[in-house]
C-alpha positions in Angstrom: -0.9 2.1 26.3 2.6 1.9 25.0 5.6 1.7 27.3 8.6 4.0 27.7 11.1 1.1 27.8 12.2 -0.8 24.7 13.9 -4.1 24.5 16.9 -4.2 22.2 17.2 -7.5 20.5 20.6 -9.1 20.8 21.6 -12.6 20.0 23.5 -12.9 23.2 20.9 -11.5 25.5 17.8 -12.6 23.6 16.1 -9.2 24.3 13.1 -8.4 22.2 12.8 -6.4 19.0 14.4 -2.9 18.9 11.7 -1.7 16.5 8.8 -2.7 18.8 8.0 -0.7 21.9 6.6 -2.9 24.6 3.2 -1.9 26.1 3.1 -0.6 29.6 1.4 -2.7 32.2 -1.8 -1.3 33.8 -2.1 -1.4 37.6 -3.6 -4.7 38.6 -3.3 -6.2 35.1 -3.0 -9.9 34.8 0.3 -11.0 33.1 -1.7 -13.1 30.6 -3.5 -9.8 29.7 -0.3 -7.9 29.0 1.0 -10.8 26.9 -2.3 -10.8 24.9 -1.8 -7.0 24.2 1.8 -7.7 23.2 0.6 -10.5 20.9 -1.7 -8.1 19.0 1.1 -5.5 18.6 3.6 -8.1 17.5 1.6 -9.2 14.5 2.4 -12.8 15.3 -0.1 -15.3 13.8 0.8 -18.1 16.3 -0.1 -17.8 20.0 2.6 -20.3 20.8 5.2 -18.4 18.9 4.4 -15.3 21.1 4.8 -17.5 24.2 8.2 -18.7 22.9 9.3 -15.1 22.3 8.3 -14.0 25.8 8.9 -17.1 27.9 11.2 -19.3 25.9 8.4 -21.9 26.0 5.3 -22.4 23.7 2.8 -22.8 26.6 4.3 -21.2 29.7 2.5 -17.9 29.2 -0.8 -19.3 28.0 -1.8 -20.5 31.5 -3.8 -17.5 32.7 -3.8 -18.4 36.5 -0.1 -19.6 36.9 2.7 -19.2 34.5 6.1 -20.8 33.9 9.6 -19.6 32.9 9.1 -16.3 34.7 12.9 -15.9 35.1 13.2 -16.0 31.3 10.3 -13.6 30.9 11.9 -11.1 33.2 15.2 -11.3 31.3 13.5 -11.0 27.9 11.5 -7.9 28.9 14.2 -6.3 30.9 12.1 -6.4 34.0 9.5 -4.0 32.5 6.7 -5.6 34.6 8.9 -5.9 37.6 10.8 -8.9 39.0 9.6 -12.4 38.6 8.7 -12.4 42.3 6.5 -9.3 41.9 4.8 -10.9 38.9 3.9 -14.0 41.0 2.3 -11.9 43.7 0.7 -9.1 41.6 -0.1 -10.5 38.2 -1.0 -14.1 38.9 -3.5 -15.9 41.2 -0.7 -17.3 43.4 -1.2 -14.8 46.3 -4.8 -16.1 46.6 -3.5 -19.6 47.4 -0.2 -19.0 49.2 -1.7 -18.3 52.7 -3.3 -21.8 52.7 -0.2 -23.9 51.7 3.0 -24.6 53.6 6.2 -22.7 53.2 7.8 -25.8 51.7 5.0 -26.1 49.1 5.3 -22.4 48.3 9.1 -22.8 47.7 8.4 -25.7 45.3 5.7 -23.7 43.6 8.1 -20.8 43.0 10.7 -23.1 41.5 8.1 -24.5 39.1 6.9 -21.1 37.8 10.3 -19.4 37.8 12.2 -22.0 36.0 9.8 -24.7 34.8 6.8 -24.7 32.4 4.2 -24.1 35.1 2.3 -27.2 34.0 2.4 -28.8 37.5 1.6 -25.7 39.5 -2.1 -26.5 39.9 -1.2 -30.1 41.0 1.2 -28.8 43.6 -1.6 -26.7 45.1 -3.9 -29.8 45.1 -6.5 -27.9 43.2 -7.3 -30.8 40.9 -8.9 -32.6 44.0 -10.8 -29.5 45.3 -13.9 -30.2 43.3 -13.6 -26.7 41.7 -12.4 -26.5 38.1 -9.8 -24.1 36.9 -11.1 -20.5 37.3 -12.3 -19.1 34.0 -11.2 -15.6 32.7 -13.7 -13.1 33.9 -14.4 -9.4 33.1 -16.8 -6.6 34.0 -18.8 -5.2 31.1 -18.7 -1.7 32.5 -15.0 -1.9 32.9 -14.7 -3.0 29.3 -16.8 0.0 28.1 -14.7 2.4 30.1 -11.5 0.9 28.7 -12.7 1.2 25.2 -13.6 4.9 25.6 -9.9 5.7 26.1 -8.0 2.8 24.4 -8.4 0.5 21.4 -8.6 -2.6 23.6 -9.6 -3.6 27.1 -7.6 -5.8 29.6 -8.0 -8.5 32.2 -7.9 -7.4 35.9 -6.1 -9.8 38.2 -8.5 -9.2 41.1 -11.5 -10.2 38.9 -9.8 -13.6 38.3 -9.8 -14.7 41.9 -12.0 -17.8 42.5 -14.0 -15.6 45.0 -14.7 -12.8 42.5 -18.1 -12.9 40.9 -19.1 -9.2 41.1 -17.1 -6.1 40.1 -16.1 -4.3 43.3 -16.3 -1.0 41.4 -19.5 -1.2 39.4 -21.3 -3.8 41.6 -22.5 -5.8 38.6 -22.0 -9.6 37.9 -18.9 -10.4 36.0 -18.9 -12.0 32.5 -17.3 -15.5 32.2 -15.4 -16.8 29.3 -16.5 -20.4 28.9 -15.1 -23.8 27.6 -11.9 -22.6 25.8 -10.6 -20.8 28.8 -11.2 -23.7 31.1 -8.2 -25.5 29.7 -4.9 -25.3 31.7 -3.1 -23.8 28.7 -5.2 -21.6 26.4 -5.2 -22.0 22.6 -4.9 -18.2 22.0 -4.4 -14.8 23.5 -7.8 -13.4 24.3 -8.8 -9.9 25.5 -12.1 -8.8 27.1 -13.1 -6.6 24.3 -16.1 -8.7 23.3 -13.9 -10.7 20.9 -16.2 -12.9 18.8 -13.9 -15.9 19.5 -15.0 -16.1 23.1 -18.2 -17.7 24.3 -19.4 -15.6 27.2 -22.1 -15.7 29.9 -23.0 -13.7 33.0 -23.0 -15.1 36.4 -26.6 -15.9 37.5 -26.7 -13.4 40.3 -30.0 -11.5 40.3 -30.6 -10.7 43.9 -29.2 -7.7 45.7 -28.6 -10.0 48.7 -26.4 -12.2 46.6 -24.3 -9.3 45.3 -23.9 -8.1 48.9 -22.7 -11.5 50.0 -20.2 -11.7 47.2 -18.8 -8.2 47.6 -18.3 -9.0 51.3 -16.6 -12.3 50.4 -14.2 -10.5 48.1 -13.3 -8.0 50.8 -12.3 -10.8 53.1 -9.9 -12.0 50.4 -8.4 -8.5 50.1 -7.7 -8.4 53.8 -6.7 -12.0 54.5 -4.9 -13.1 51.4 -3.4 -10.1 49.7 -2.6 -7.7 52.6 -2.0 -10.1 55.6 1.2 -12.2 55.9 -0.5 -14.8 58.1 -0.3 -18.4 57.1 -3.5 -20.5 57.6 -3.0 -24.1 58.8 -6.0 -26.4 58.5 -5.9 -27.8 62.0 -5.7 -24.3 63.5 -8.4 -23.0 61.2 -10.7 -25.8 62.4 -10.2 -24.8 66.1 -10.7 -21.2 65.2 -14.0 -22.0 63.5 -15.2 -24.2 66.4 -14.4 -21.6 69.1 -16.4 -19.1 67.2 -19.2 -21.6 66.7 -19.3 -22.1 70.5 -19.8 -18.3 71.0 -22.7 -18.5 68.6 -24.3 -21.5 70.4 -23.3 -24.2 67.8 -20.9 -26.2 70.0 -21.8 -28.9 72.5 -20.3 -28.8 76.0 -17.9 -31.6 75.0 -16.6 -29.6 72.1 -18.4 -31.3 69.3 -20.1 -29.1 66.8 -23.9 -29.0 66.4 -23.6 -29.3 62.6 -27.3 -29.5 61.8 -28.0 -26.1 63.5 -24.9 -24.5 62.0 -25.7 -25.9 58.5 -29.3 -24.7 58.6 -28.2 -21.1 59.4 -25.4 -21.2 56.8 -27.8 -22.5 54.1 -30.4 -19.9 54.9 -27.9 -17.1 54.6 -26.4 -18.3 51.4 -29.5 -19.4 49.6 -29.3 -16.5 47.2 -26.1 -18.0 45.7 -27.6 -21.3 44.8 -28.7 -20.3 41.3 -25.0 -20.0 40.3 -23.5 -23.4 39.4 -20.1 -22.4 40.9 -21.8 -22.7 44.4 -23.5 -26.0 43.7 -21.3 -27.5 46.5 -23.5 -25.6 49.0 -26.3 -28.1 48.2 -24.0 -30.9 49.5 -24.3 -29.5 53.0 -27.8 -30.9 53.1 -26.4 -34.5 52.9 -25.7 -36.5 56.0 -22.0 -35.7 55.7 -22.8 -31.9 55.7 -20.6 -31.3 52.6 -17.7 -28.9 52.9 -18.9 -27.8 56.4 -18.3 -31.3 57.7 -14.9 -31.4 56.0 -13.8 -28.1 57.5 -15.2 -28.6 61.0 -14.4 -32.2 61.6 -11.0 -33.9 61.8 -10.7 -34.9 58.2 -7.2 -34.7 56.7 -6.6 -32.9 53.5 -6.3 -29.4 51.9 -9.5 -27.6 51.0 -10.1 -24.9 48.4 -9.7 -21.3 49.9 -13.1 -20.4 48.5 -14.7 -22.7 51.0 -12.6 -21.4 53.8 -13.5 -17.8 53.0 -17.2 -18.6 52.8 -17.1 -20.2 56.3 -14.9 -17.4 57.8 -17.3 -14.7 56.5 -20.3 -16.6 57.9 -18.9 -17.1 61.4 -17.2 -13.8 61.9 -18.4 -10.2 61.6 -15.1 -8.8 60.3 -11.7 -10.1 59.1 -10.1 -8.5 62.1 -12.3 -10.6 64.5 -11.2 -13.8 62.7 -7.5 -12.8 62.7 -7.6 -12.1 66.4 -9.2 -15.5 67.2 -6.8 -17.3 64.8 -3.8 -15.7 66.5 -5.1 -16.7 69.9 -5.4 -20.3 68.7 -1.8 -20.1 67.5 -0.7 -18.8 71.0 -2.6 -21.7 72.7 -1.0 -24.2 70.4 2.5 -22.8 71.0 1.9 -22.8 74.8 0.2 -26.1 75.4 0.1 -28.1 72.1 -2.9 -30.0 70.8 -4.1 -31.0 74.2 -4.5 -27.3 75.1 -6.7 -26.7 72.0 -8.9 -29.8 72.8 -9.4 -28.7 76.4 -10.3 -25.2 75.3 -13.1 -26.6 73.1 -14.5 -28.7 75.9 -13.9 -26.1 78.7 -17.6 -26.0 79.5 -17.3 -29.5 81.0 -14.1 -28.5 82.7 -15.8 -25.5 84.3 -18.7 -27.9 85.4 -16.2 -30.3 87.1 -14.6 -27.3 88.9 -17.9 -25.9 90.1 -19.3 -29.2 91.4 -16.1 -30.9 92.7 -14.1 -27.9 94.1 -16.7 -25.1 94.7 -19.5 -27.3 96.1 -22.2 -26.2 93.7 -25.1 -28.5 93.0 -25.5 -30.0 89.6 -28.6 -27.8 88.9 -26.9 -24.6 90.0 -23.7 -25.4 88.0 -25.7 -26.3 84.9 -27.7 -23.1 85.1 -24.4 -21.0 85.4 -23.0 -22.8 82.3 -26.2 -22.7 80.3 -26.4 -26.4 79.8 -29.2 -28.9 80.7 -29.1 -30.7 84.1 -29.3 -34.0 82.1 -26.1 -33.2 80.2 -24.3 -32.1 83.3 -25.4 -35.2 85.2 -24.4 -37.6 82.4 -20.9 -36.0 82.2 -20.2 -36.1 85.9 -21.3 -39.7 86.1 -19.0 -40.6 83.2 -16.1 -38.9 85.0 -17.1 -40.7 88.3 -17.4 -37.3 90.1 -19.7 -37.4 93.1 -22.3 -34.6 93.2 -25.4 -33.6 95.3 -28.7 -35.0 94.0 -31.9 -33.2 94.8 -34.6 -35.4 96.3 -37.0 -36.8 93.9 -40.6 -35.4 94.1 -42.6 -36.8 91.2 -44.2 -40.1 92.1 -43.6 -39.7 95.8 -45.8 -38.8 98.8 -44.4 -35.2 98.5 -46.1 -34.9 95.1 -49.4 -35.9 96.6 -49.0 -33.3 99.4 -48.1 -30.7 96.7 -51.3 -31.4 94.7 -53.4 -31.2 97.8 -52.0 -27.8 98.8 -52.4 -26.5 95.3 -56.0 -27.6 95.2 -56.6 -25.7 98.5 -55.0 -22.6 96.9 -52.1 -22.4 99.3 -49.5 -19.7 98.5 -46.1 -20.7 97.0 -44.4 -19.5 100.1 -46.4 -21.8 102.3 -45.8 -24.7 100.0 -42.1 -24.1 100.0 -41.9 -23.8 103.8 -44.1 -26.9 104.4 -42.6 -29.3 101.8 -39.1 -27.9 101.4 -39.2 -27.8 97.6 -38.0 -25.1 95.2 -40.1 -22.3 93.8 -38.8 -23.1 90.3 -40.1 -26.7 90.7 -43.6 -25.5 91.6 -43.5 -23.2 88.6 -42.4 -26.0 86.2 -44.9 -28.4 87.7 -47.8 -26.0 87.2 -46.7 -25.4 83.6 -47.0 -29.1 82.9 -50.5 -29.3 84.6 -52.6 -26.4 83.0 -55.9 -27.5 84.6 -54.4 -27.7 88.1 -52.7 -24.4 87.5 -56.0 -22.7 86.6 -57.8 -24.3 89.6 -55.0 -23.1 91.9 -55.0 -19.6 90.5 -58.8 -19.3 91.0 -58.8 -20.6 94.5 -55.7 -18.8 95.5 -57.2 -15.5 94.3 -60.3 -16.1 96.4 -58.2 -16.9 99.5 -56.1 -13.8 99.0 -59.2 -11.7 98.4 -60.8 -12.9 101.7 -57.5 -12.3 103.6 -57.2 -8.7 102.3 -60.9 -8.0 102.9 -60.5 -9.2 106.5 -57.3 -7.2 107.0 -58.9 -4.0 105.7 -62.1 -4.3 107.8 -60.0 -4.9 110.9 -57.9 -1.8 110.1 -61.0 0.2 109.4 -62.6 -0.9 112.7 -59.5 -0.1 114.7 -59.3 3.5 113.2 -62.8 4.5 112.3 -62.1 8.2 112.2 -58.7 8.2 110.5 -58.6 9.8 107.0 -58.1 7.3 104.2 -54.8 8.9 103.2 -53.3 8.0 106.7 -55.1 4.7 106.8 -53.2 3.5 103.7 -49.9 4.1 105.4 -50.7 1.5 108.1 -48.8 -1.8 107.3 -50.9 -4.7 106.2 -54.0 -2.6 105.6 -54.9 -4.4 102.4 -56.2 -1.3 100.6 -53.9 -1.3 97.5 -54.5 -4.9 96.6 -58.3 -4.4 97.0 -58.1 -1.2 94.9 -56.4 -3.1 92.1 -58.3 -6.4 92.3 -61.6 -6.0 94.2 -62.6 -2.4 93.6 -66.4 -3.0 93.6 -66.3 -4.4 97.1 -64.1 -1.5 98.2 -66.7 1.0 96.9 -69.4 -0.5 99.1 -67.3 0.0 102.3 -65.7 3.3 101.4 -68.3 5.1 99.2 -67.0 8.5 100.4 -63.6 8.2 98.6 -65.3 7.7 95.2 -67.3 10.9 95.4 -64.3 13.1 96.0 
């Protein structure tokens, strides 16, 4: 694991030792990891001395998520690991956060890590207020064993350090976490994941296959949206993207407000396997009245939220990253075309469609509500609030019409006869009977007897009119009643046509 390039020390250039060959960087290796391997080769006793040699600063390299003095590091190593810009994107955690910050914040961040010590990088990204601590160093035990089969030491993978990485995407096993010491913004030493006795380790508490599936899927979302997509995610546009998808899933009210309780319950049920791991303790907060991070992301609360929370909600609402990106770009287009008002109208377009159907197309409230899949009560309340006139169906319950309806039902009258006589809807009769089970049973029994008598009478009249006609031809005469009797009154039919049962 030794490099081909050498740095020739010169008092003018400050390049590193001519007698020491610099180690090559592995694909996807964290910069901190490369520096730790250099530290072992250098023989330095002081971690800070190694940081000064590489970065010109005693702590700039000991920050394992974001570094400092990268311009100086690039000069001292003769760009062995690439340019400072390439290191920012490929060997630090910056690319995980960049899509969620403004271009101006990103420019300030670059100035800090290129020329400053890197101490304020986390503060600039507002991570100190996210409720999530600095990500610890993480490693896969299977990756370590594979490394040690070929090399004297192992190394830290950048991808495994993402705040959304909890399972190795190659071996599908929970990552090991280095505790306490590595939680500091600047570490006290250069550690490597070769089971060094200086490190206190634990495994993530992920025992269920369902949890592993969720976390592997979560990481794949990060690969697509943070490291391979150039899209910038703005909090207000993200909120509208989430709400539009929630509407498709039935979690948005017609006025555009989110049905947070239903959404929360579905989210909690799906992510229950993650609750044993303390990192996801914030999911418990969704059970509070404020709905935790779901309330923060879906309501109009100002502030920047940790990308982990955004990725969790994205992966919950959308089937694939491509579906999310398509919806997000549509929201951007709406914002560019019509501004914030266009976005707000899009969320409440159910009521907009309701007003159009009732006011312009002449639909009744009931018909319009049925088309839009909302309750008549919701539709009526909205139209009244907007002072829009609409057709009201005549009231039935508590009127003389209801008394007539009950009398006709008790006599076993057919629905068709009731509709024609009283002028009420078939759906109202159905709903009314559903609320009155005893009346429904009485009507069904009497109505059956009425129908039975009518079909018997029809059949006997047909039989009397054509006494010698074969039964096959008799059944073709309209209104003969044979088929209904065959299905519902077969014993009576046997008495009057015994010959057909002996064939």
